[in-house]
C-alpha positions, 0 to 999 in steps of 0.5 A: 508482528514478524520481522520486516527489516529490509536487510539483516544486521551484520552477524559477528562471531565472538572474537571476530571483527564486524564486516561492512558488508551489510552497511554497504548493501544497505547504502547501495540498496537504491541500486536494487530498488531502481532496477526493479522500478525500471523493469516495472516501468518498462512493462518487462514482467507483462511482456514475459507473461504475454510472450513467454520466456524470451532471450535477451535480444528479443526482450531488448527488441520488444522493449526498445533497450540498448544492447550495452547493459541489457544482459546486466539488467536482466541478470541483475533481476535474476540475481535479485530473484525477480526473474528466472533464466532457463538453460537456453538463456531465456528469461521468464517471470518467477511465480511471484512476479507473474502474480503481482507484476503483470498488469492484467492480473488482479493481484497487480501491485505494480501500480504502486511501484509505478507511482514510487518510481515516478514520484517518490524516487526523486522526492526521497532524494530530499529526505535530508532536507525533510529531516532538517525542516520537518516539512514535506518534500514533494510538490508542496515544496515546489509551490504546487498543490499536494499529492491529493489535490494533484491526483484528484484534479487529474482523472487519468492520474487518479485512476492510476492511483486508485488502481495502485491502492487496490493492489496494495489493499487486496492482501490485507482485505483477504487477511481481514476477511478471515480474521474478523467475525463478519458473520455477526454483521450485515453491512460494511463501509470502507472509508476512503475506499479508492477503487473498491478493491478492499471492499470487493474482497471482503464481500466476495468472501462473505456473500451475506454482506452489503458494502458502501464505498465512501470517498470524494465524488471524483472517485465514483466512476472508477468505483462503479466501473470496478464494481461492475467488473467484479460482478458486485454492483448489486452489493456495493454502492458508492457514497460521495463525501469528504470525511473531514467535512461530512458525516461518515456513512452508517454501517455496522462495520467501518473500515479505515485503511491507509487513512490515519497515517496521512494526517497529524494527531489531531486529525487522527483523533477527530476521524476516530471520534467521527467513526464512533459517532457514525456506528450503531451500538455493537458496531465495529471500527477496523483500522489497518496500516503498516503499524509499527511494532510497539518496541519500534525495532522490527517493522522497518517498513512501517518506520520507513512508511512514516518517513514517507509521510514526512516526504509526502504530507504536512503532518502525517506519520505512522504509529504503533498498535498501542498508539492506535488502541489508545486513540480508539479508547479515547474516542469511546471504543471498547474491547480494542484489540490489535492483530497482525494481518500480513507482512508489515500490516496489522489491524486494530478493532474496536467496538462501539 
């Protein structure tokens, strides 16, 4: 798996003293993060896509920003590689922000960043308490329902979350569409399908496949609207269910993405056993997450995601590819293999 460390470690030459540069950069990395999150919240990248390159004053006027720190804000985004600035002093998107941070684009991942800004940013301020207590630091700590209960009770918040999951899942779905032998199978079910973004990418790449999206009943209207918008309503259908209480749908391939890491070890093992029971002989289970490298040294994103599970859930944690392979083998899967997908993500594939 490639190195996904957020920042390089301090480099020293023989006979020289180490410097604190990387330590300080990491310690103040929240400056960089909040600058980007605020830009997404303001719709800056969407504005620049719609209006084209703009001078600072025009950006400020359209977004309602005070002039005091406007140039610092925009130039910081230039220095961070999130914006470009031309010779006339006009600001515009980079190829990456144009593709992934414009709200109208299919590759938009800003929904996840919007959630990070609104929820995770303040809750991560409690991380030290979580490390001391082992308890969630989100709404649960404040005596309110947890993240899933909160989201699924609010249709607007749920739709935003499901859209965010599409942005997060699509790059992995495209990698899975190439990495897995879909030609050997005729059907696939995505467990915890959200809006259906992962399923749609796989079906679009393999026209012979039929797909099932499996999630709680509240997801149905969002899923079906998305399927129609993708022109895939005849090939992907929704099945309502609770994967803790109900049987899993029957298909030749089951996909579990961003599912196992939400739960404790007992629940992880139970879900894998249910997947094994639902599959036909020769069927396959595909699990993908930001799997930590086996040596637990390189995939910083996966390790930080596991800390996020501490903040957000009573028992969830992320895991290595070897961990997942071992649990799948315990559940009865054979020929289990782990393969890198993209970025910090990997998939584990097991055969029934």
